[in-house]
Every structure is written in C-alpha cells, then in structure tokens.
SERO-564849 format. One record per residue: x, y, z of N, C-alpha, C, O in turn; residue in one letter. Coordinates in steps of 0.1 Angstrom, whole numbers. Example, Ala and Ser with C-alpha at 12.3 -4.5 7.8 and 13.67 -1.06 7.14 Angstrom:
! residues 2
- n.east;n.north;n.up;ca.east;ca.north;ca.up;c.east;c.north;c.up;o.east;o.north;o.up;r
- 132;-57;78;123;-45;78;132;-33;78;142;-33;85;a;
- 128;-22;71;137;-11;71;129;0;79;134;11;80;s;
! end
This chain:
! residues 167
- n.east;n.north;n.up;ca.east;ca.north;ca.up;c.east;c.north;c.up;o.east;o.north;o.up;r
- 113;156;20;113;145;11;108;149;-3;96;153;-3;m;
- 115;148;-13;111;152;-26;101;142;-33;101;130;-30;p;
- 93;148;-42;85;140;-51;94;136;-62;100;144;-69;m;
- 95;123;-65;103;118;-76;94;112;-86;85;104;-83;v;
- 96;115;-99;89;109;-110;99;101;-118;110;106;-122;t;
- 95;89;-122;103;80;-130;95;76;-142;83;72;-140;i;
- 101;76;-154;93;71;-165;88;56;-163;96;48;-158;p;
- 76;54;-167;70;40;-165;78;30;-172;79;18;-167;a;
- 83;33;-184;91;23;-191;104;19;-184;108;8;-185;g;
- 110;29;-177;122;26;-169;119;16;-158;126;7;-155;q;
- 107;19;-151;103;10;-140;100;-4;-145;103;-14;-139;v;
- 92;-4;-156;88;-17;-162;100;-25;-167;99;-38;-167;a;
- 110;-18;-171;122;-26;-176;131;-30;-164;141;-37;-166;a;
- 128;-25;-152;136;-29;-140;149;-21;-139;158;-26;-132;g;
- 150;-9;-145;162;-1;-145;161;9;-133;160;21;-136;h;
- 162;4;-121;162;13;-110;175;10;-102;180;-1;-102;l;
- 179;20;-95;191;18;-86;188;9;-74;177;9;-70;p;
- 198;2;-69;196;-7;-58;196;1;-45;202;-3;-35;p;
- 187;11;-44;186;19;-32;171;20;-30;163;23;-39;v;
- 166;18;-17;152;19;-14;147;33;-16;153;43;-12;c;
- 136;34;-24;130;47;-27;124;53;-14;124;66;-14;a;
- 119;46;-5;113;51;7;122;55;18;121;65;24;r;
- 132;46;20;141;48;32;155;52;28;163;56;37;h;
- 159;51;15;172;55;11;184;45;14;195;49;13;g;
- 180;34;19;190;24;23;193;15;12;186;14;2;e;
- 204;8;13;208;-2;3;197;-13;2;193;-18;12;q;
- 193;-16;-10;183;-26;-12;188;-40;-8;199;-44;-12;a;
- 180;-48;-1;184;-61;3;178;-71;-7;182;-83;-8;t;
- 168;-67;-15;161;-75;-25;155;-66;-35;152;-54;-33;a;
- 153;-71;-47;146;-65;-58;133;-72;-60;134;-84;-65;m;
- 122;-67;-56;109;-74;-56;101;-70;-68;102;-59;-74;k;
- 93;-80;-73;83;-77;-83;71;-70;-76;66;-75;-66;k;
- 68;-59;-82;57;-50;-76;48;-46;-87;52;-41;-97;v;
- 35;-47;-84;25;-41;-94;21;-27;-88;16;-26;-77;n;
- 23;-17;-96;20;-3;-92;7;1;-99;6;-1;-111;l;
- -2;8;-92;-14;12;-98;-16;27;-96;-10;33;-88;f;
- -25;33;-105;-28;47;-103;-38;48;-92;-46;39;-89;s;
- -39;60;-86;-49;63;-76;-63;65;-83;-63;70;-95;k;
- -74;60;-77;-87;62;-84;-90;77;-84;-86;85;-75;p;
- -98;82;-93;-102;96;-94;-110;99;-81;-118;91;-76;p;
- -109;111;-77;-116;115;-64;-132;114;-66;-139;110;-56;a;
- -137;117;-78;-151;116;-80;-157;102;-79;-169;100;-77;w;
- -148;92;-80;-153;78;-80;-158;74;-66;-166;65;-65;a;
- -153;81;-56;-158;78;-42;-173;80;-41;-180;73;-33;a;
- -179;89;-49;-193;91;-48;-201;78;-53;-212;76;-48;v;
- -195;70;-61;-201;58;-66;-203;47;-55;-211;38;-57;l;
- -196;49;-44;-198;39;-33;-213;40;-28;-218;30;-23;i;
- -219;52;-29;-233;53;-25;-242;43;-34;-251;38;-28;i;
- -238;42;-46;-246;33;-55;-242;18;-52;-249;9;-57;a;
- -232;16;-45;-228;2;-42;-213;0;-45;-207;8;-52;g;
- -208;-10;-39;-194;-13;-40;-191;-18;-55;-180;-15;-60;v;
- -200;-25;-61;-197;-31;-74;-195;-20;-85;-186;-20;-92;l;
- -204;-10;-85;-202;1;-95;-189;8;-93;-182;12;-102;p;
- -186;11;-80;-173;17;-77;-161;9;-82;-152;14;-88;y;
- -161;-4;-79;-150;-13;-83;-149;-13;-99;-138;-14;-104;l;
- -160;-14;-106;-160;-14;-120;-154;-2;-126;-145;-3;-135;i;
- -157;10;-121;-152;22;-126;-137;23;-122;-129;27;-131;v;
- -133;20;-110;-119;21;-106;-111;12;-114;-100;15;-119;v;
- -115;-1;-116;-107;-10;-124;-106;-6;-139;-96;-8;-145;m;
- -117;0;-144;-116;4;-158;-107;16;-160;-101;17;-171;a;
- -106;25;-150;-98;37;-152;-83;35;-147;-75;44;-148;l;
- -81;24;-140;-68;22;-134;-57;19;-144;-58;11;-153;r;
- -45;26;-142;-33;23;-150;-24;15;-141;-23;17;-129;k;
- -17;5;-148;-8;-4;-141;5;-4;-147;7;-4;-159;t;
- 16;-5;-138;29;-7;-142;35;-18;-134;34;-18;-122;v;
- 40;-28;-141;46;-40;-134;61;-38;-133;68;-38;-143;k;
- 65;-36;-121;80;-34;-119;86;-48;-115;83;-54;-105;a;
- 95;-53;-124;101;-66;-121;111;-66;-110;115;-76;-105;p;
- 117;-54;-108;127;-52;-98;127;-39;-91;133;-29;-94;a;
- 118;-38;-80;117;-26;-72;126;-28;-60;125;-38;-54;w;
- 134;-18;-57;144;-19;-46;136;-20;-32;127;-12;-30;p;
- 140;-30;-24;133;-33;-12;144;-34;-1;153;-42;-2;w;
- 143;-27;10;153;-27;21;147;-35;33;136;-39;33;c;
- 156;-36;43;151;-43;55;140;-36;62;131;-42;68;a;
- 140;-22;62;130;-15;68;116;-17;61;106;-18;68;k;
- 116;-18;48;104;-21;41;98;-35;45;86;-36;47;c;
- 107;-45;46;103;-58;50;97;-58;64;87;-63;67;t;
- 104;-50;73;99;-49;87;86;-42;88;77;-46;95;a;
- 84;-31;80;72;-24;80;60;-32;75;49;-32;80;q;
- 63;-40;64;52;-48;58;48;-59;68;36;-62;70;r;
- 58;-65;74;55;-76;84;47;-71;96;38;-77;100;t;
- 52;-59;101;45;-53;113;31;-50;110;22;-53;117;r;
- 28;-43;98;14;-39;95;6;-52;92;-6;-52;96;n;
- 11;-62;86;4;-74;84;0;-81;97;-11;-86;98;l;
- 10;-82;106;7;-89;118;-3;-81;127;-12;-87;133;l;
- -2;-68;127;-11;-60;135;-25;-61;129;-35;-63;136;i;
- -26;-60;116;-39;-61;109;-46;-74;111;-58;-75;115;g;
- -38;-85;109;-44;-98;111;-48;-101;126;-57;-107;129;l;
- -39;-95;135;-42;-97;149;-55;-90;153;-63;-95;161;g;
- -58;-78;147;-71;-71;150;-82;-79;144;-93;-79;150;l;
- -81;-85;133;-92;-93;127;-95;-105;135;-106;-108;138;i;
- -84;-112;140;-86;-123;149;-93;-119;162;-102;-125;167;v;
- -89;-107;168;-95;-102;180;-110;-99;177;-118;-101;186;l;
- -113;-94;166;-127;-91;162;-135;-104;163;-146;-104;168;a;
- -130;-114;157;-138;-127;157;-139;-133;171;-149;-138;175;f;
- -129;-131;179;-129;-136;193;-140;-128;201;-148;-133;208;v;
- -140;-115;199;-150;-106;205;-164;-110;201;-173;-110;209;l;
- -166;-113;188;-179;-117;183;-184;-130;190;-195;-131;194;i;
- -175;-140;191;-178;-152;198;-182;-150;212;-192;-155;217;v;
- -174;-142;219;-176;-139;233;-189;-132;236;-197;-135;244;v;
- -191;-121;228;-202;-112;231;-215;-117;224;-226;-112;228;f;
- -215;-125;214;-227;-130;208;-235;-139;217;-247;-139;216;a;
- -228;-146;226;-235;-155;235;-239;-148;248;-245;-154;257;s;
- -234;-136;250;-236;-129;263;-250;-124;264;-256;-119;253;a;
- -256;-124;275;-270;-119;278;-270;-107;286;-278;-105;295;q;
- -261;-98;283;-261;-85;290;-261;-73;281;-261;-74;269;s;
- -262;-61;287;-262;-49;280;-249;-46;273;-248;-39;264;d;
- -238;-52;279;-225;-50;273;-223;-58;260;-213;-55;253;a;
- -232;-67;256;-231;-74;244;-231;-65;232;-223;-67;222;a;
- -240;-55;231;-241;-46;220;-228;-38;219;-223;-36;208;a;
- -223;-33;230;-211;-25;230;-199;-34;225;-190;-30;218;l;
- -199;-47;230;-188;-56;226;-188;-59;211;-178;-60;205;g;
- -200;-61;206;-202;-63;191;-198;-51;183;-192;-53;172;l;
- -201;-39;188;-196;-27;181;-181;-26;181;-175;-23;171;l;
- -175;-30;193;-161;-30;194;-155;-40;184;-144;-37;178;l;
- -161;-51;183;-156;-62;174;-157;-56;159;-147;-59;151;a;
- -167;-49;156;-169;-44;142;-158;-33;140;-152;-33;129;f;
- -155;-25;150;-145;-15;148;-131;-21;147;-123;-17;139;v;
- -128;-32;155;-116;-39;154;-114;-45;141;-103;-46;135;a;
- -125;-51;135;-124;-57;122;-121;-47;111;-112;-50;103;f;
- -128;-36;111;-125;-25;101;-110;-20;103;-103;-18;93;l;
- -106;-18;115;-92;-13;117;-82;-24;112;-72;-20;106;a;
- -85;-36;115;-76;-47;110;-75;-47;95;-64;-49;90;g;
- -86;-46;88;-86;-46;74;-78;-34;68;-70;-35;59;i;
- -80;-22;74;-73;-10;70;-58;-12;72;-50;-9;63;i;
- -54;-17;84;-39;-18;87;-33;-29;78;-22;-28;73;v;
- -41;-40;76;-36;-51;68;-34;-46;53;-24;-51;47;a;
- -43;-38;48;-41;-33;35;-29;-23;34;-23;-22;23;t;
- -25;-17;45;-13;-9;45;0;-17;44;11;-12;43;r;
- -2;-31;44;10;-39;43;12;-44;28;21;-52;25;s;
- 4;-39;19;6;-43;5;19;-37;0;24;-27;5;s;
- 25;-43;-10;38;-39;-15;37;-24;-21;46;-17;-19;t;
- 26;-21;-27;24;-7;-32;24;3;-20;30;14;-21;q;
- 17;0;-10;16;9;2;29;11;8;33;22;12;a;
- 37;0;9;50;1;15;60;9;6;67;18;12;v;
- 59;8;-7;68;15;-16;64;30;-16;73;39;-18;t;
- 51;33;-15;47;47;-16;46;52;-30;46;64;-32;g;
- 47;43;-40;47;47;-54;34;45;-61;27;35;-58;a;
- 30;54;-69;18;53;-77;20;57;-91;30;64;-95;f;
- 12;51;-100;13;54;-114;5;67;-117;-5;70;-111;v;
- 10;76;-125;3;88;-128;-10;85;-136;-12;74;-141;s;
- -18;95;-136;-32;94;-143;-31;89;-157;-39;82;-162;k;
- -20;94;-164;-19;91;-178;-11;77;-180;-10;72;-191;d;
- -5;72;-170;2;59;-170;16;60;-175;23;50;-177;g;
- 21;72;-178;35;74;-183;46;75;-173;57;73;-176;n;
- 42;78;-160;52;81;-150;48;73;-137;36;69;-135;l;
- 58;70;-129;56;64;-116;61;75;-107;72;80;-108;v;
- 52;79;-97;54;89;-88;57;84;-74;49;76;-69;e;
- 68;88;-68;71;84;-54;70;97;-46;79;105;-47;v;
- 59;98;-39;56;111;-32;66;114;-21;71;126;-20;a;
- 70;105;-13;79;107;-2;92;100;-4;96;92;5;k;
- 98;102;-15;111;95;-18;122;101;-10;123;113;-7;a;
- 131;92;-6;143;96;2;152;104;-8;153;101;-20;d;
- 160;114;-2;169;122;-10;180;113;-16;184;116;-27;e;
- 184;103;-9;195;94;-15;190;87;-27;198;85;-37;r;
- 178;82;-27;172;76;-39;171;86;-50;175;82;-62;f;
- 166;98;-47;165;108;-58;178;111;-64;180;113;-76;a;
- 189;112;-55;202;115;-60;207;104;-69;212;107;-80;y;
- 207;92;-65;212;80;-72;204;79;-85;210;75;-96;v;
- 191;81;-85;183;80;-97;187;91;-107;187;88;-119;l;
- 190;103;-103;193;113;-112;208;113;-116;212;120;-126;s;
- 216;106;-109;230;105;-112;234;90;-115;239;83;-106;h;
- 231;85;-126;234;70;-129;249;67;-126;258;75;-130;p;
- 251;56;-120;264;52;-117;269;57;-103;280;53;-98;g;
- 262;66;-97;266;71;-84;263;61;-73;255;52;-74;a;
- 272;61;-63;270;52;-52;268;59;-39;271;71;-38;r;
- 262;52;-30;259;58;-16;272;58;-8;271;63;4;l;
! end
C-alpha cells in the first residue's frame, strides 16, 4: 500500500475522486472530515507535567485541514460502527464491573476493579479508533501543506494521479 500525498488545498476544495482512499472501493458518501497533523513525538514527555500542558502544546502546534467531501465507502462505515460499538460496550462493561465489585466484600473485589479499569481504558482506545480521521487514515503534514494517506489503496492512488480515470 503506497503512501499518497495530496495538496491540502485540493482536499480543502473537495476535489477528490469518488474512490475510498483506504479500501479502494467506490465511495457511497462524501463526508465532511476534519484532518489534523500528528503531535510531535517530544510532546509526549509533557504528559509527565500533566494532561493540560500536553493538550495546550498539541493544540497550538496542530495543523488542520477541513475536507468538505472525503470519499467514504461501506467498509469505512462498517469499521467505524464496529469500533464505536465495541468501545462503548467495553465502557458499559467497566461501569457494570465497578457496580458489582464495589459492593463485594471479598478479595476478588480489587481484581474486579482492576479489570473494570482496564476495560474502561480499552473502551476509550477502541472508541477513539472510530473517529473519522482514524478510519480514513489520513493526516496533515507538519507544515500543513499536504494531506498524507499512509496506507492508501492502489486504486485510489491511481485514480488520484490520473484525473478522469474510472475503476
């Protein structure tokens, strides 16, 4: 799967082929998607100082491209729905485990609460993987001039580089 770079202006203008960038299938919808740049690697060190300093730095350095028409296929919709349902299910399971084990008077209560904490964290991670940017796999470059699709399908790359081509 090739890395595809698209000028940010082209993405912001909505000039993309009706082919899913991730799966190479015909787009069933063109969705509004906000694409962001990845935070710099050194910013992770700021988590030690607290979440707020980390968020301030990440938000200040983040580049954004608003895509009014990003190609979205049926597989993208299914992937997003599946991740969201699994993530929310794990979060609900965590709360059920907290209720059950918080009132328990046994040695298993501590283990149950630990399990609830792990389920909650896993649920948040999986649910965040259902964001539109995570499903598209596209990120804005550090300078904000390009949109990079790391695992673009070959069919999307072909149609993008050959305007007017059809699948």
